[in-house]
N, C-alpha and C positions, 0 to 999 in steps of 0.2 A: 234797311241797309240794317246789319247785324253788329250790335253793340261791343262793346268790349269784353262787358258780360256774361254776352250769353255765346260761348261761342255756337261757332256752325259744323253742326257735325254733321255729318256729309253719311251717314251710315243709317241713320233715322228714318226718318218716311221714303224715302226714294228705294231702299233695301228688304226695311216692311211692306212698303208698296210691290214688288219684286217676290217676294215671299208668301206675301195675301197672291200675288197673279199664278205661280208655281202647284199649289197647292189649291187652289183653283180647278186648272191643269192641268192633273193629277184624276181629280176627286170626280172629277167632271168627266178621266177617260175609265174611269174601272168603275162610274154605275152610268156610261154609255150614254148620259141624258148629257145631250151635247148642246143642239138653240136654252136654255137655257144658261148655263154658263159664259159657252161665247159671249151674250150683249151684259155679264156683269165682267165678264175677260176683258175688255172692249175700255167698256167706261172709265175700271182701275188702266187701262194702254195710258187710255189720253189722262188722264190725271194724273202720268208716275210721266210724263212726257212733257208737260205742262209745273212736277216742281221739277222737275228734271233739267228747263228751261227756266227757273229762276235762282237753280245754282249753277247752270252757267255761268250768267249774267254777272252772282256774287264773284266766283273762279274771277270772272274777266277783270270785274273791278279791281280786287286785290293782288289781280298782276298789273297794274294800269300803278295803282298806288305802287306799290313793289317793286319798277322797271329802276328807278334809280341804282336804288339797294341793289340790284342783282344783276346790273351793268356794273358796281363799284368790287361786290366781293371777290372777283377774281383777283382784289387785287387790296384786300383789307388793309388802312393802315389806324398804328395805335392812338388815339385818345389819349387823356386822363382822367377818362371820366366814366371810365366803361362800356360805354356805346358802342364797340363796335361789338359785347363779346351781345349786346341782348338781341346786334339789327340779327348777330350770327345766328342765336339760338333764337328769330323771328325768321330766319331765315332758314331750317331748318325742320320748322313747321307747317313753312312754305311750301316745300317738297313732299313731307307729307301726306300734306292735303293736295295735295298736284299728286300721291303714288295713292293715293284713295279715290278721289274723284274720278282716272283714266279704269281703277277696279273698277270705283258702275258704272261706267259705258263702257266697258269692257260688258259687264253682268249682262248688263238691259241690250247690250245687240245679242251676247244668247241667248237673250232669250225668245227677244224677237225671231230668234233667226227655229227655236222648236216650235215656238207660237205656229208659225205658217208651212212645216211641216205639219203640226198635229194637223195645218186645215189641207191637206194633201189625205192626210191618210184615216180623215173622214169623208174627201169624199173617192179614196178609194175603195173605201169597207161600205158604203151607199154601193158605189155601182157596181163592187163580190154580193151585199143582200139585195141588188134587181137582178144581175148574169143566173143567180141559184133559184130563187123563182122561175127563171125564163126558162130555164134548163129545167126547174122541175114538172114543167107546164108544159116542155117534152118529151119528154120523160112520161106521160104519166098516155101525151099523145101517142110515141111508141107506142109502146103497153099497147091501146087501145088499138090502134090498127092490127100488131099478132097476133093480140086476140081473136078480131077480125081475119081477118087471113086464114089461120088454123081452123 
């Protein structure tokens, strides 16, 4: 549970992990060493899933706690002690939190799609390399045949 003194900071752990995964992804593409980096990326994705899951549970708890206030926010009543202003401030922070949470989820989804594309690119590169190898073998065989015919 998050206490009042330590605010929930959505963009720290999940986005840091997302950034690390993107850096690893670009590093593996530039160096060509996919096998070593793939394991690290997979482990980082599992950690990201765990962290996103725990944040999601926290968001659900916050939503459940604020549900009565969210229902009443459409028709606020004025009280003499200023609690309406405090609740309005909390609801604004809640809306900001939800928009940041959606942004984190969107970025995670984009990263996953990019990683899927990267895996397909790796497959295509491997197949292309194999096809190039077969073509050079065929070219050598054709050249030998042409030499023996002439």
